[in-house]
C-alpha positions in Angstrom: 24.7 -18.2 23.7 21.1 -19.0 22.5 19.5 -19.1 25.8 21.8 -16.4 27.3 20.5 -14.0 24.6 16.9 -14.7 25.7 17.8 -14.3 29.3 19.5 -10.9 28.7 16.5 -9.6 26.7 13.5 -11.1 28.4 12.0 -7.6 29.1 12.2 -6.8 25.4 10.3 -10.0 24.6 7.5 -9.0 27.1 7.3 -5.6 25.7 6.9 -7.0 22.1 4.4 -9.6 23.3 2.1 -7.2 25.1 2.3 -4.6 22.3 1.6 -7.1 19.5 -1.1 -9.0 21.4 -3.1 -6.0 22.7 -2.7 -3.6 19.9 -4.8 -3.6 16.7 -3.9 -7.2 16.0 -6.3 -8.3 18.7 -9.2 -7.1 16.5 -8.2 -9.6 13.8 -8.9 -12.4 16.2 -12.2 -11.0 17.6 -13.8 -9.1 14.8 -15.8 -12.0 13.5 -17.5 -12.3 17.0 -19.1 -8.9 16.5 -20.5 -9.8 13.0 -23.6 -11.7 13.8 -24.7 -9.4 16.6 -24.1 -6.2 14.5 -25.8 -7.6 11.4 -28.8 -8.5 13.4 -29.0 -5.3 15.5 -28.2 -2.8 12.8 -29.8 -4.4 9.7 -26.6 -4.9 7.7 -26.2 -7.7 5.2 -23.4 -10.2 5.3 -22.1 -8.7 2.0 -21.9 -5.2 3.5 -20.1 -6.5 6.6 -17.6 -8.3 4.4 -16.5 -5.0 3.0 -14.9 -4.1 6.4 -11.8 -6.0 5.2 -11.4 -3.7 2.2 -11.3 -0.5 4.3 -7.6 -0.7 5.3 -6.6 -0.4 1.6 -7.1 3.4 2.1 -4.2 3.5 4.5 -1.8 1.5 2.3 0.2 4.6 1.3 0.6 5.5 5.0 2.3 2.2 5.9 5.8 3.1 4.5 5.4 6.5 6.2 4.8 4.7 9.4 7.8 2.4 8.8 10.1 5.3 8.1 8.7 7.1 11.1 9.6 4.2 13.3 13.2 3.9 11.8 13.8 7.6 12.4 12.1 8.5 15.7 12.3 5.1 17.4 10.0 2.4 18.6 8.9 4.1 21.9 7.5 7.3 20.1 5.7 5.2 17.5 4.1 2.9 20.1 2.9 5.9 22.1 1.2 7.4 19.1 -0.3 4.0 18.1 -1.7 3.1 21.5 -3.4 6.5 21.9 -5.5 5.9 18.8 -6.5 2.3 19.0 -8.4 2.3 22.3 -10.2 5.6 21.3 -11.3 3.9 18.1 -13.0 1.1 20.1 -14.7 3.8 22.3 -16.0 5.5 19.1 -17.3 2.2 17.8 -19.3 1.6 21.0 -21.0 5.0 20.7 -21.8 5.0 16.9 -25.3 5.4 15.5 -25.1 2.2 13.4 -24.6 3.9 10.0 -22.4 1.6 7.9 -20.3 4.5 6.5 -19.7 5.8 10.0 -18.5 2.4 11.1 -16.1 2.2 8.2 -14.8 5.8 8.9 -14.0 4.9 12.5 -12.4 1.6 11.6 -10.3 3.5 9.0 -9.1 6.2 11.5 -8.3 3.5 14.1 -6.4 1.5 11.5 -4.1 4.5 10.7 -3.0 4.6 14.3 -3.0 0.9 14.6 -0.2 0.6 12.1 2.1 1.8 14.9 1.0 -1.0 17.2 2.1 -3.8 14.8 5.2 -5.7 13.7 6.6 -2.5 12.2 7.4 -1.4 15.7 7.6 -4.5 17.8 9.6 -6.7 15.4 12.2 -3.9 15.2 12.4 -3.9 19.0 13.2 -7.7 18.8 15.6 -7.9 15.8 17.7 -5.0 17.3 18.5 -7.2 20.3 18.4 -10.8 19.1 20.7 -12.6 16.6 21.2 -16.3 17.5 17.6 -16.6 18.9 16.0 -14.2 16.4 13.6 -16.7 14.9 12.2 -17.9 18.2 12.1 -14.4 19.5 10.0 -13.2 16.5 7.8 -16.3 16.9 7.2 -15.6 20.6 6.0 -12.0 20.2 4.0 -12.9 17.1 2.4 -15.7 19.0 1.1 -13.3 21.5 -1.8 -11.9 19.4 -3.4 -15.3 18.5 -2.8 -16.5 22.1 -4.5 -13.4 23.4 -7.2 -13.9 20.8 -7.8 -17.4 21.9 -8.3 -16.4 25.5 -10.3 -13.3 24.6 -12.6 -14.9 22.1 -14.8 -16.9 24.5 -14.8 -14.2 27.1 -15.6 -11.5 24.7 -18.3 -13.7 23.1 -20.0 -13.9 26.5 -19.8 -10.1 26.9 -21.4 -9.6 23.5 -24.0 -12.3 24.2 -24.9 -10.9 27.6 -24.5 -7.2 27.2 -24.3 -6.5 23.5 -21.7 -5.5 20.9 -21.3 -2.0 22.4 -20.2 -3.4 25.7 -17.8 -5.7 23.7 -16.1 -2.7 22.1 -15.7 -0.9 25.4 -14.1 -4.1 26.8 -11.7 -4.0 23.8 -10.8 -0.4 24.5 -9.9 -1.2 28.1 -7.8 -4.2 27.1 -5.8 -2.3 24.3 -5.2 0.7 26.5 -3.8 -1.5 29.4 -1.7 -3.5 26.9 -0.2 -0.3 25.5 0.8 1.1 28.9 2.6 -2.2 29.8 4.4 -2.5 26.5 5.7 1.0 26.5 6.9 0.7 30.2 8.7 -2.6 29.4 10.3 -1.4 26.2 13.4 0.1 27.9 15.9 2.4 26.1 15.4 3.0 22.5 17.9 2.2 19.8 17.3 4.1 16.6 20.6 3.1 15.1 20.5 -0.6 14.2 23.0 -0.3 11.4 25.9 -2.8 11.5 29.4 -1.7 12.1 31.4 -0.7 8.9 34.8 -2.0 10.0 36.5 -3.5 12.9 38.2 -0.2 13.8 35.1 2.0 13.8 32.9 2.2 16.9 29.7 2.4 14.9 28.3 3.4 11.5 28.0 7.2 10.9 24.7 8.6 12.3 23.5 9.9 9.0 23.9 6.5 7.3 21.2 5.2 9.6 18.6 7.8 8.9 19.2 8.9 5.4 18.1 7.0 2.3 19.0 8.3 -1.1 16.6 8.0 -4.1 19.0 5.6 -5.8 19.2 3.5 -2.7 15.4 3.4 -2.3 14.9 2.5 -5.9 17.4 -0.3 -5.5 15.5 -1.7 -2.5 12.1 -1.7 -4.1 13.4 -3.4 -7.3 15.3 -6.1 -5.4 14.0 -9.6 -6.6 14.1 -10.8 -2.9 11.8 -8.1 -1.7 9.5 -8.4 -4.8 9.0 -12.2 -4.2 8.3 -11.7 -0.5 5.8 -8.9 -1.2 4.1 -11.0 -3.9 4.0 -14.1 -1.8 2.6 -12.2 1.2 -0.1 -10.6 -1.0 -1.3 -13.9 -2.4 -1.4 -15.8 0.9 -3.4 -13.0 2.6 -6.3 -13.0 0.1 -8.2 -15.2 2.6 -7.4 -12.9 5.4 -11.1 -11.9 5.8 -12.0 -15.6 6.3 -10.2 -15.6 9.6 -10.6 -12.0 10.7 -14.4 -11.4 10.1 -15.9 -14.4 8.4 -14.9 -17.5 10.2 -17.9 -17.8 12.4 -20.3 -16.9 9.6 -18.7 -19.5 7.3 -18.9 -22.1 10.0 -22.5 -21.3 10.7 -23.2 -21.6 7.0 -21.7 -25.1 7.0 -24.2 -26.2 9.7 -21.9 -25.8 12.7 -23.6 -24.8 16.0 -23.0 -21.4 17.5 -21.0 -22.9 20.3 -18.8 -24.8 18.0 -18.4 -21.9 15.7 -17.1 -19.7 18.5 -14.8 -22.6 19.5 -13.3 -22.5 16.0 -12.4 -18.9 16.4 -10.3 -19.9 19.4 -9.0 -23.0 17.7 -7.7 -20.8 14.8 -5.8 -18.6 17.2 -4.3 -21.7 18.9 -3.2 -22.9 15.5 -1.5 -19.6 14.8 0.4 -19.9 18.1 1.6 -23.4 17.2 2.5 -22.4 13.7 4.6 -19.5 14.9 6.4 -21.6 17.5 7.3 -24.3 15.0 8.4 -21.8 12.5 10.7 -20.0 14.9 12.3 -23.2 16.0 12.8 -24.3 12.4 14.4 -20.9 11.4 16.8 -21.0 14.4 17.7 -24.5 13.5 18.9 -23.1 10.1 16.2 -24.8 8.0 16.1 -22.6 4.9 13.3 -20.0 5.2 12.0 -20.7 1.7 11.6 -24.4 2.6 9.7 -23.4 5.8 7.5 -21.2 3.7 6.7 -23.8 1.0 5.5 -26.4 3.6 3.8 -24.1 6.0 2.1 -21.7 3.7 0.7 -24.4 1.4 -1.2 -26.1 4.2 -4.2 -23.7 4.4 -5.3 -24.6 0.9 -6.5 -27.9 2.4 -8.5 -26.1 5.1 -10.2 -23.8 2.5 -11.1 -26.7 0.3 -12.7 -28.5 3.3 -14.9 -25.5 4.0 -15.8 -25.3 0.3 -16.8 -28.9 0.2 -20.1 -30.4 1.4 -18.4 -31.8 4.5 -20.3 -30.9 7.7 -18.4 -33.0 10.3 -17.3 -30.6 13.0 -14.1 -32.5 13.7 -13.0 -32.4 10.1 -13.8 -28.6 9.8 -11.9 -28.0 13.1 -8.9 -29.7 11.5 -9.3 -27.4 8.5 -9.3 -24.4 10.9 -6.2 -25.6 12.6 -4.3 -26.0 9.3 -5.3 -22.4 8.3 -4.1 -21.2 11.7 -0.7 -23.0 11.4 0.0 -21.2 8.1 -1.1 -17.9 9.4 1.4 -18.4 12.1 4.3 -19.0 9.7 3.8 -16.2 7.2 4.6 -13.2 9.4 7.6 -14.9 11.0 9.1 -15.9 7.6 8.6 -12.4 6.1 10.1 -10.5 9.1 13.0 -13.0 9.3 13.9 -12.7 5.6 13.9 -8.9 5.8 16.1 -8.9 8.9 18.6 -11.4 7.5 18.8 -10.3 3.9 18.7 -6.5 4.2 20.5 -3.7 6.1 18.9 -3.3 9.5 18.8 0.5 9.2 15.9 0.1 6.8 14.1 -2.7 8.6 10.8 -1.0 9.4 10.7 0.7 6.0 11.1 -2.7 4.2 8.7 -4.5 6.5 6.2 -1.7 5.7 6.1 -3.0 2.2 5.4 -6.5 3.4 2.6 -5.0 5.6 1.3 -3.2 2.6 1.1 -6.4 0.7 -0.8 -8.0 3.6 -3.3 -5.1 3.5 -3.7 -5.2 -0.2 -4.2 -9.0 -0.3 -6.7 -8.8 2.6 -8.5 -5.9 0.9 -8.7 -7.6 -2.5 -9.9 -10.8 -0.8 -12.7 -8.8 1.0 -13.8 -7.2 -2.2 -14.0 -10.6 -4.0 -15.9 -12.0 -1.0 -18.4 -9.2 -0.9 -18.9 -9.6 -4.7 -19.4 -13.3 -4.7 -21.7 -13.2 -1.7 -23.8 -10.6 -3.4 -24.2 -12.6 -6.6 -24.2 -16.2 -5.3 -24.9 -15.9 -1.6 -22.2 -18.6 -1.2 -18.7 -18.7 0.3 -17.5 -21.5 -2.1 -16.1 -19.2 -4.9 -14.1 -17.2 -2.4 -12.8 -20.3 -0.7 -11.6 -21.9 -3.9 -9.9 -18.6 -4.9 -8.3 -18.6 -1.5 -6.9 -22.1 -1.9 -5.4 -21.2 -5.3 -3.9 -17.9 -4.1 -2.3 -19.7 -1.1 -0.6 -22.3 -3.2 0.8 -19.7 -5.7 1.9 -17.4 -2.8 3.7 -20.3 -1.1 5.5 -20.9 -4.5 6.6 -17.3 -4.6 8.2 -17.6 -1.2 9.8 -20.8 -2.3 11.6 -18.9 -5.1 13.4 -16.7 -2.6 15.8 -19.6 -2.2 16.9 -19.6 -5.8 20.4 -18.4 -6.6 19.4 -15.7 -9.0 17.3 -13.9 -6.4 20.4 -12.8 -4.4 20.7 -11.8 -0.8 19.2 -8.2 -0.8 21.6 -5.5 0.4 22.8 -7.0 3.5 25.9 -5.8 5.4 28.0 -7.8 7.8 26.6 -7.7 11.3 28.2 -8.1 14.8 26.2 -10.7 16.8 23.8 -9.0 18.9 24.6 -11.1 21.9 28.2 -9.7 21.9 26.9 -6.2 21.9 24.6 -7.0 24.8 27.5 -8.4 26.9 29.6 -5.3 26.1 26.8 -3.2 27.7 25.7 -1.6 24.4 22.1 -2.7 24.6 20.2 -1.4 27.6 
């Protein structure tokens, strides 16, 4: 049944992979490549560029709106809207004057649309159609962005080195536009109603039950200990998000690494994420408790951050640290989405995942603010790296608490295995 489920839904996997890989997530794995060139060309400081990670906090309140939009109108409509905005944002960046506020404004507008090219949309596509192989299916589509990043980083680095950062952004626009078209064409028929069946004699849950959410139900969801721990853990482990997205190459250069090796580290980080996601998916489908997976995987990057905070300059050792950071980055999103899909009613999946996404954005924004502050006053990455290590360990502990009995199992309803629905012809 495990492999049959994958065989029946391979097109869904490809859609999710292209959508996740070539949407706004691609910027996470390539943004740091633009940093050195833009700082040199436009006269920005490292502290100013570090603030780019704080910009998405302005869109936090829109994330649940995007999640509910996806739940109500479906993944196809959401993806079309998202993939209209992301490429246009890269085009606008390529044509900007160089004013820092202008760059932040474009990045912000692009991020608003980019929410609809993320896991809110494409994880829902997958969890609607996978049950037995849900863990590996989520891992496969979430591995696509770092894999694309690993491939794109050296190629994009050459474009920037040869033709400048403006040409780099135009290249990004072409890539994301192409990816969006492919993802939407492969998506297939849309299933807005993912609610489980109420009873054996009923064909499906009432339509209104899948689109309406009362105030009492909403308050019950956001007060649920399971959700609160997932959100807290995700926030803390994402405080170092700027390290990987915009600062990795700069930190590596500050540690005495050559430009070539620093670029290689960007690719290595992405490879680590792929490996981490694959191992996490296999572990989850093998019924290893999600909280145990989280404790082990999400505690690993603390070692990497401490290595970069130390006086170690050996390239091999620092690359090992990058790999550990990537492995953990690969695990966090899988564990979060998996817990939401297993512990809560599927009709609210995108809404609940939006709160997890909000915590990622908030953690990243707070980390960027701390980084900019510490760079301004100390001109050193060490304080930020030490804080990142501490936040990572505490966040992993929060995920670990989701396995405690007092936390409960959310508001999950019984669910008919997705593979049986597929065989009955209910999933197109």
